[in-house]
C-alpha positions as CSV (number, residue, x, y, z in Angstrom):
1,M,-11.9,6.4,-8.1
2,S,-9.3,5.6,-5.3
3,R,-12.7,5.0,-1.9
4,A,-10.5,4.5,1.6
5,W,-11.4,4.6,5.1
6,D,-10.5,5.9,7.8
7,I,-11.0,5.4,11.0
8,T,-9.2,6.6,14.8
9,V,-10.4,3.8,17.4
10,A,-9.6,6.2,20.9
11,D,-11.9,3.3,22.5
12,S,-14.7,0.9,21.9
13,T,-17.5,2.9,20.5
14,R,-15.2,2.8,17.8
15,V,-14.6,-0.8,17.0
16,R,-18.5,-0.9,15.3
17,D,-17.7,2.0,12.9
18,V,-15.0,-0.2,12.3
19,R,-17.2,-3.1,11.3
20,V,-19.4,-1.0,9.5
21,A,-16.4,0.6,7.3
22,T,-15.4,-3.3,6.4
23,E,-18.3,-4.4,5.3
24,A,-19.6,-1.1,2.8
25,A,-15.7,-1.6,1.9
26,C,-16.6,-5.4,1.3
27,A,-19.8,-4.3,-0.7
28,T,-18.0,-2.2,-2.9
29,A,-15.1,-4.7,-3.5
30,G,-17.8,-7.1,-4.7
31,L,-17.0,-9.6,-2.2
32,D,-19.7,-12.7,-1.0
33,T,-20.6,-13.0,2.1
34,D,-18.1,-15.8,3.8
35,S,-15.4,-13.2,2.9
36,M,-17.1,-9.6,4.7
37,A,-17.8,-11.8,7.3
38,A,-13.7,-12.9,7.2
39,A,-12.8,-9.6,6.9
40,A,-15.6,-8.4,9.7
41,L,-14.0,-11.0,11.6
42,V,-10.3,-9.6,11.6
43,A,-11.3,-5.8,11.2
44,T,-13.1,-6.3,14.6
45,E,-10.4,-7.9,16.7
46,L,-7.3,-5.4,15.2
47,A,-9.6,-2.8,16.4
48,T,-10.5,-4.4,19.5
49,N,-6.8,-4.8,20.2
50,L,-6.0,-1.6,19.6
51,V,-7.8,-0.2,22.1
52,K,-6.7,-3.4,24.9
53,H,-3.2,-3.5,24.1
54,A,-1.8,-0.1,22.7
55,V,-4.3,2.6,24.2
56,G,-5.9,3.2,20.6
57,G,-4.5,3.9,17.5
58,R,-6.8,3.8,13.2
59,I,-8.0,1.1,11.2
60,V,-7.4,2.3,7.1
61,I,-9.6,0.4,4.2
62,N,-8.2,0.4,1.0
63,L,-9.2,-1.5,-2.4
64,T,-6.4,-3.0,-3.7
65,G,-4.7,-6.3,-5.5
66,P,-2.6,-8.7,-4.6
67,A,1.0,-8.5,-3.4
68,A,2.6,-11.4,-5.0
69,T,0.5,-11.4,-7.8
70,L,-0.6,-8.8,-10.9
71,A,-4.7,-10.8,-10.9
72,A,-6.5,-7.3,-12.3
73,D,-9.6,-9.5,-11.8
74,A,-9.2,-10.8,-8.1
75,P,-9.8,-7.3,-5.9
76,C,-9.0,-7.3,-2.0
77,V,-9.7,-5.2,0.9
78,Q,-6.9,-4.7,2.8
79,I,-7.0,-3.9,6.3
80,T,-4.4,-2.0,8.0
81,S,-4.4,-1.4,11.8
82,L,-2.1,0.7,12.7
83,D,-0.9,2.0,16.9
84,H,2.7,3.8,18.7
85,G,1.3,1.8,21.3
86,P,3.8,-0.6,23.6
87,G,4.7,-3.4,20.7
88,I,4.4,-6.8,20.7
89,A,6.4,-8.8,22.8
90,D,6.5,-11.7,22.0
91,V,4.9,-12.0,18.0
92,P,5.3,-15.5,17.2
93,A,3.4,-16.4,21.0
94,A,0.5,-13.9,19.2
95,L,0.9,-14.9,15.9
96,R,-0.4,-18.4,17.8
97,D,-4.2,-19.6,16.0
98,G,-6.5,-18.9,19.6
99,Y,-3.8,-16.6,20.8
100,T,-5.4,-13.5,22.8
101,T,-4.5,-11.8,26.2
102,A,-7.4,-9.5,26.7
103,T,-10.6,-11.1,28.0
104,S,-13.3,-8.5,25.9
105,S,-11.8,-9.7,22.7
106,L,-13.7,-12.2,20.5
107,G,-10.6,-14.9,21.5
108,A,-10.1,-14.7,18.0
109,G,-6.5,-13.6,18.1
110,L,-4.2,-12.7,15.5
111,G,-3.6,-16.1,14.3
112,T,-6.7,-16.6,13.9
113,C,-6.9,-13.0,11.6
114,R,-3.4,-14.3,10.1
115,R,-5.7,-18.1,9.2
116,T,-9.2,-16.0,8.2
117,S,-7.1,-14.0,6.3
118,D,-5.9,-14.5,2.2
119,A,-2.5,-12.8,3.5
120,F,-1.7,-11.4,6.8
121,D,1.4,-10.1,8.3
122,L,2.7,-7.6,10.7
123,H,5.3,-5.7,12.2
124,S,6.4,-4.6,16.3
125,S,8.4,-2.5,17.8
126,S,8.7,-1.6,21.4
127,E,10.0,1.5,20.3
128,R,7.5,2.5,17.7
129,G,4.9,-0.4,18.0
130,T,2.5,-2.6,15.7
131,V,1.3,-2.4,12.6
132,A,-0.5,-5.1,11.1
133,V,-1.9,-6.1,7.4
134,A,-5.3,-8.3,6.6
135,R,-6.0,-8.8,2.3
136,I,-8.9,-10.1,2.1
137,R,-10.4,-11.1,-1.7
138,T,-13.6,-12.6,-2.8
139,A,-14.4,-16.1,-2.8
140,R,-13.9,-17.2,-6.6
141,A,-10.4,-15.9,-7.1
142,R,-10.0,-18.8,-4.2
143,S,-11.2,-21.2,-6.5
144,P,-9.1,-23.7,-8.5
145,R,-6.7,-22.7,-11.5
146,R,-9.5,-22.0,-14.5
147,A,-8.7,-23.9,-17.4
148,G,-5.3,-22.3,-19.9
149,A,-5.2,-19.5,-16.9
150,I,-1.0,-18.9,-15.5
151,P,-0.5,-17.7,-12.5
152,A,1.5,-14.7,-12.9
153,R,5.1,-15.4,-10.7
154,T,7.6,-12.7,-10.3
155,G,10.7,-11.7,-7.8
156,V,9.1,-8.9,-5.9
157,R,6.0,-7.7,-4.4
158,A,4.6,-4.4,-4.6
159,G,1.9,-3.0,-1.8
160,S,0.4,0.4,-0.3
161,I,-1.2,2.4,1.8
162,N,-3.6,5.4,1.4
163,V,-5.0,7.5,2.9
164,P,-7.6,10.6,2.3
165,L,-7.1,13.9,4.2
166,D,-9.8,14.5,7.0
167,H,-11.6,11.6,6.3
168,A,-12.4,12.5,2.8
169,E,-14.2,9.9,1.2
170,H,-11.9,9.2,-1.9
171,S,-7.9,10.2,-2.0
172,G,-7.1,11.8,-4.2
173,D,-3.9,10.1,-4.5
174,A,-3.8,6.6,-6.6
175,F,-1.2,3.3,-6.4
176,T,-0.6,0.7,-9.2
177,W,1.3,-2.0,-10.5
178,V,1.6,-3.6,-13.8
179,R,3.6,-6.7,-15.5
180,S,5.0,-6.7,-19.0
181,G,7.0,-9.8,-19.8
182,S,10.6,-9.1,-17.7
183,L,8.7,-5.8,-16.7
184,V,7.6,-4.3,-13.8
185,T,6.6,-0.9,-13.4
186,L,4.9,0.8,-9.9
187,M,3.4,4.1,-10.2
188,L,2.5,6.6,-7.8
189,A,-0.1,9.7,-9.3
190,D,-1.5,12.3,-6.8
191,G,-4.4,14.6,-7.9
192,L,-4.0,18.2,-7.6
193,G,-5.9,19.4,-4.6
194,H,-7.8,16.8,-2.8
195,G,-11.6,15.3,-3.4
196,G,-13.3,14.0,-6.2
197,K,-12.0,15.2,-8.9
198,A,-8.2,14.7,-7.9
199,A,-9.0,11.3,-7.2
200,E,-10.5,11.4,-11.1
201,A,-7.5,12.7,-12.3
202,S,-5.5,9.4,-10.3
203,T,-7.9,6.8,-11.4
204,T,-7.2,8.4,-15.1
205,A,-3.7,8.0,-14.9
206,V,-3.9,4.1,-13.1
207,E,-6.5,3.0,-16.5
208,D,-3.8,4.6,-18.8
209,L,-0.8,3.0,-17.5
210,R,-2.7,-0.6,-18.1
211,R,-2.0,0.2,-21.9
212,R,1.3,1.9,-21.1
213,A,3.6,-0.9,-19.6
214,D,5.9,-1.9,-21.9
215,L,7.1,1.4,-22.8
216,P,9.9,3.3,-20.8
217,P,8.9,5.7,-17.3
218,A,9.7,8.8,-19.3
219,E,8.1,7.4,-22.3
220,I,4.7,6.5,-20.1
221,L,4.7,9.6,-18.7
222,R,4.8,11.9,-22.0
223,H,1.1,9.5,-22.7
224,L,-0.3,10.3,-19.3
225,H,0.7,13.8,-19.7
226,T,-2.0,13.4,-23.1
227,A,-4.6,11.1,-20.8
228,L,-5.1,13.8,-18.1
229,R,-5.4,17.4,-20.0
230,P,-8.9,16.6,-19.8
231,T,-8.8,16.3,-15.7
232,R,-6.7,18.7,-13.0
233,G,-3.5,17.0,-13.5
234,A,-1.3,14.8,-11.6
235,T,2.3,14.5,-10.2
236,I,3.4,11.2,-11.0
237,G,6.4,8.6,-9.8
238,I,7.0,6.0,-12.4
239,A,9.4,3.1,-11.4
240,Q,10.4,0.4,-13.4
241,L,12.3,-3.1,-12.5
242,D,13.2,-5.2,-15.7
243,E,13.9,-8.3,-14.2
244,T,16.2,-9.7,-16.3
245,T,18.4,-7.1,-16.1
246,G,18.3,-6.8,-13.0
247,Q,18.2,-3.0,-13.2
248,L,15.3,-0.5,-12.1
249,A,14.8,2.8,-13.9
250,F,12.5,5.6,-12.7
251,A,11.1,8.9,-14.0
252,G,8.8,11.5,-12.4
253,V,7.0,14.6,-13.1
254,G,5.7,16.9,-9.6
255,N,7.0,16.5,-6.5
256,I,6.3,12.5,-5.9
257,G,9.5,11.6,-3.4
258,A,11.3,8.2,-4.1
259,R,13.4,6.6,-1.8
260,L,15.7,3.4,-3.1
261,R,17.9,1.0,-0.4
262,S,20.6,-0.6,-1.8
263,A,23.3,-2.4,0.1
264,G,22.3,-1.1,3.5
265,T,22.7,3.0,1.9
266,W,19.5,4.9,0.7
267,Q,19.4,7.4,-2.1
268,P,16.6,9.7,-3.4
269,L,15.4,9.1,-6.5
270,V,14.3,13.0,-7.7
271,S,11.5,13.3,-9.9
272,H,11.4,16.9,-12.5
273,P,9.4,19.6,-11.2
274,G,6.0,19.7,-13.5
275,I,2.1,18.6,-14.0
276,V,1.5,15.9,-15.8
277,G,-1.5,17.0,-17.5
278,A,-0.8,20.3,-17.4
279,H,2.8,21.9,-17.7
280,F,4.9,19.1,-19.0
281,P,8.8,19.2,-18.7
282,A,10.8,19.3,-21.6
283,T,13.0,17.0,-20.7
284,V,12.1,13.9,-18.2
285,P,15.0,12.5,-16.9
286,Q,15.1,8.8,-16.0
287,H,17.5,8.0,-13.2
288,R,19.4,4.0,-12.9
289,A,19.6,1.7,-10.6
290,A,20.9,-2.0,-9.9
291,W,18.3,-3.7,-7.5
292,Q,19.9,-5.4,-5.2
293,P,19.0,-8.9,-3.3
294,D,18.2,-6.3,-0.2
295,S,16.6,-3.6,-2.3
296,L,13.8,-1.8,-0.7
297,L,12.1,1.1,-3.0
298,I,10.0,4.0,-1.6
299,L,7.5,6.0,-3.0
300,H,5.6,8.8,-1.5
301,S,3.1,12.0,-2.1
302,D,3.8,14.8,-0.8
303,G,1.2,14.3,2.2
304,L,3.9,12.5,4.1
305,P,6.6,15.2,5.7
306,S,9.5,15.7,3.3
307,R,12.9,14.3,5.5
308,W,10.5,11.7,6.8
309,T,14.0,9.0,8.1
310,P,13.6,6.1,6.3
311,P,13.4,3.0,8.5
312,R,15.8,1.3,10.7
313,D,15.1,-2.3,10.5
314,A,17.1,-3.8,7.8
315,R,14.8,-6.7,8.0
316,L,12.0,-4.5,7.0
317,H,11.8,-5.6,3.4
318,T,11.3,-9.6,4.0
319,H,8.0,-8.0,5.5
320,D,4.9,-7.7,3.1
321,P,5.4,-4.3,1.1
322,A,2.0,-3.0,2.5
323,V,3.2,-3.6,6.3
324,V,6.2,-1.1,4.9
325,A,4.4,0.5,3.7
326,A,2.0,1.2,5.9
327,V,5.4,1.6,8.7
328,V,6.5,4.6,6.5
329,L,3.3,6.6,6.8
330,R,2.2,5.3,11.2
331,D,6.9,6.7,11.5
332,G,6.3,9.8,9.3
333,S,3.0,11.8,10.6
334,S,1.6,11.5,14.0
335,A,-0.9,13.2,16.6
336,A,1.1,16.5,17.0
337,L,1.9,16.3,13.1
338,P,-1.1,15.1,11.4
339,L,-1.1,14.2,7.6
340,R,-1.8,17.8,6.0
341,D,-2.7,16.1,2.5
342,D,-4.3,12.9,0.8
343,T,-1.0,10.9,1.8
344,S,-0.1,7.0,0.5
345,V,3.2,5.3,0.3
346,A,3.9,2.9,-1.8
347,V,6.7,0.0,-1.7
348,L,8.8,-2.2,-4.3
349,A,10.2,-5.4,-2.6
350,P,12.1,-8.9,-3.0
351,D,9.5,-12.0,-3.0
352,P,11.5,-13.3,0.5
353,S,11.6,-16.7,-1.5
354,D,13.7,-15.4,-3.5
355,L,16.4,-14.7,-0.2
356,L,16.6,-18.1,0.9
357,P,19.9,-19.4,0.4
């Protein structure tokens, strides 16, 4: 089930809570001692930065996988820092190893966080604040390639953030992406309600999708309807990119939101009313669109307000997709407009290396 940790960092007393939560996440993911220590260092530095530079924020910890590969056997601990602070004036300087301006910090700085993590990226704006995402995986996943293993290569990346309602232990939302040949399938599932039973439904959807990734989205949903009948049911959105044809297909049942940006223009991809596992519609429309070099696909559960404003940064798609997801979640909610349900955002974006001339 979707285990998540959400810690509000309002003062220095919560930095320890972040470290303890990170160590618990590492233990759950089966990370080794050295990886756990690296994750604790990164999480502590990010939490300290929230107190010293942003006058507070939140740390969200998810168990996920790498964004650039489809290695299901390499679980990651993803640490996301979100704030509405003043932003970072000089991002390149802040990312230099050892750079810090907080006298009471660890002296590690964001550069050390980047070097210590298996993946690290941040987005900062003077108008909105800063989002930083770090992923750490177990040391054995960094070992030389196993004999006969074929590295996954894809022209797109996917990432997400998943926040449970009221700091609950489990989220009823779940996200995954799977490759089958030239097809890359992204799914966001929202189990009805919240808590353990909702998480059971969304987890069942994730597990079943891995056996159906060669099918088109509408057909996958029909199979998921059968698989989810013993559960509460879920609302589900599925996007599938065929990298050979450059076509994106989308189908959804329930209130999963979806927006696609292509050539600088945002368009909604509409789901059909219903509940997978309970009230499945007779027909499920499947939308198709061309996937462009600047395309950006955002899926979200109904915990995010339906009228959220898409990011204005035209280069946001070059960032880690989990950073994009966190920016959307942060900007779609605030202290005055808190999350009203389990909330998740999933993003499909081009691989930046494919954007180079």
